[in-house]
N, C-alpha and C positions, 0 to 999 in steps of 0.2 A: 430447455424444457422439452424439445422434440426428442432428444436422446432418451430422456426418462420415459416419455410416452411410448416410444418404440420398445424399450426394454420391458415396460409393464405389459405391453401387448404380447411380446414373446412369452412372458411368464404366464399370461392368461391362456394362450394357446396350448402350452405344455400342460397346464393344470386341467384344462378341459379335455385334452386328448387322453391323459392318463385316467381321469375320473370316468369319462364316457366309455372308455374301453374296459372299465372295471378291473384294470390291472392294479390300481391302488384306490384306497378310500380317499375322501376329500382331504382329510387331515394329512394323510401320508403323501398325497400328490402335491401338497403345498410346499413340501421340502425341496424337491427338485425344481419346482416352479420358482421359488425364491432364489435358488442357485443360478437359474437361467437369467432371471432379472438382473442379478448382481453381475454376472459375467458379460451379458450383452451391454449393460450400462457402462461397465468399465471399458469395454472395447470401443464403444461409440464416443465416450468422453475423451478417451486417450487420442482417438483419431482427430477429434475436433481440436483439442489443445495442441496437437502437433501442427495442424494447419495454422492455428493462431500464432504459435511460436515462430513459424517461418515468416509470417508477416511482421511480427515484432522485430525479428532479426534484421529484416530488410530495412525497416524504419530506423533501427539503431545505426545502421551504416551511414544514414544521411546525417547523423549527429557527429560522426567521426571525421567529417571533412573539415577543412579550414577555409572559411568559417563554416560552422554547422549550418546545414540546410534545414531549418526548422519547418518551413512550409512543406517540403517534400516528406519529411518525417511525419507530419500531421496528416497529410493527405493519404499516406500509406496506411497509417493507423485507422483511418476512417473505414477502411475495408473490413476491419475486424467486426464492426457492428453487424455485419451480415450473419455472423455466427452466434449472435446474442440469443436468437430464438432457438438455437440448437442446444445450448449448454449453459447451465447456471454458472455464474461467476465470470463469464466472458465480458459482460458489459462493465462490471466494476473494474476489471483489469484494464480495459481500454480507456475508461474514464480516468483512472489513475494515471496511466501513461500520458494521455493527452494533457491532463491537468498539470503534470510535472513539467512536460516540455513547454507548455505555455507559460508556466511560472518562470522557468529558466530563461525563456525568451524575454521575460519582463512584462508580459501581457496578463496582469493579475485579474483584470475584469473578465477575460475569457477563461482563465484558469479556474476561477471561483466556482462556476456551476459544475464543472467536471469533478473537481475535488470534493464538492459537497455531495454529489451523487455516489462517489466512491468511499465516503467516510466510513460506512458500516463494515465494508469488506476489503477495502483497498489497503495497500502497503502503508505502514505507519509514517514513513517519510512524506508521503503525499498528504496525509492528514496533518502532519507537522507544518507543511508548507501552507496548508489551508489556514492554520492558526496564525502563521506569520502574515498572511494576507489580511486577516481580521485585525491583527495588531497594527499593520500599516494603514488600515482604513479607520483606525481609532474606534474599534469596536471591542473593548476589553472583555465584555461579558461573553461574547461568542468565542473570543480567543481562549478564555479560561475553560469554557465548556469543551472546546475541541481538544485542548491540551490535556484535560482530564481524561478524555477518551484515549489519547495517545499514550499517556504513561500507564494507563490501566492495561492496555493491550501490549505495550512494549516495555513492560516493567523491568526487564533485565538490561535494557539499552540505556547506557549512561548518557548518551547524547540527548535522548528524549528528556530526561530529568534536568540536565544542565540547560537545555534550551528553554524549558519551562521556567526554571529559576531566572535565567537571563531576561526573558520577556517580562517577568514580574518585577524585576529590579528596574527595568527600563520604564515601567509604569509607576515606579516609586513605591511599590508595595513590598517593602522589605520583609515584613512579618510573614506574608504569604509565601515569599520566596524561601524563607527559613523553614517553614513547615513542609513545603514541597521537597526541598533538598534533603531535609532530615528523613523524610519518608523514602526518598530515592536512595539514600545510603543504605537503609534497611533492605529495600527491595532488590538492589543490585549486589548485595553481599559485600558492603564496604568498598565499593569501587573507588579507586584513587581519585579519578577526575571529579566524581560527584562530591567526595569528601573535600577536595580542594575548592570546589565551587561553594560549598557550605561554609567553609572557613573564610573565604573571601567575603561573603555576605555578612558573616558574623563580625568581621573587622571593617565593615563599611568600605570594602574595596570592590572594584568591578570584577565580574566573573570573566576569566580569560578562556575564550573558546578556540583560540587559534591552534590548540593542540589537536583538534579534530581535523585540521587541514581542510581538504576539499569537501569533506562531509559538512563542515561548518559553513564554508563559503557559498555552498549551493543555496543556502537560505537567503543570501543577498542582504544580510544585516550588517555586513562589514566588507569593505572593499578588499578583494583578495590580491595577493601578490601576482605578478604576471604569470608565473609558472603554474598557478592553480586555475587560471581563468578558463582554459579549455577543459581541464579535468572536471571542473564543477558542472559542465554541460553534459559530458558523456557518462560520468560515473554512475549515477543512480538510474537514469532513464533506460539504460540498456541491461540492467541486472535481472536475472531470472527470478530472484526472490521477489522483486517488486512486481513483476508481471504476474506472478502466481498469487499475489495478494497476501503474502506472509507478513505478519506483524513483527516478527523477531527472527 
């Protein structure tokens, strides 16, 4: 927020200076003023995100130890909240990261509020983890609402569709799973894994998710082989796409 206000302030100064000096009319002066706002905001936002990125990288290092130091990673991430007043999007990024780490740690109760706050703008994997928490808490309505958001924003991601189908079959709602997976086949451009999941449900077989390897095991719905246990901790939490709030 502060970065935007500073950029707008710079634009107002330029507009006032050009108009007051009679070098340009009000309409003409607005063009360079807008350019100044854009340039200043870009510079300030970039500087803030670089500072935030450095903290995220330090936090990620704590997850690459054996065993992962969750507490140090979380305490490091808390420093990012200081930048939330400077730049839009920072708070959702740190909420997503903290929620994901807490989820991977197995502390779903603490992860829940962070992931809920980041639902609108955070990475889709964090939102999917939120849906899994609702599933584990036996709240199927919230699980469905959350997964509806996930597949809408990550419509090209086969894992999102297969996860939704898997959760629905676990709830015993085969018809809903068929509808979701059929839609997923269309949205992902006939993705092989989504088609296989649809075929499995059509034949009353369990959806096989192990093909996603550590991406699947990080949801903690199935016990992973030993070789994936550490990878499931570090893989998503340290990714730049997740930190920048991308959905796909």
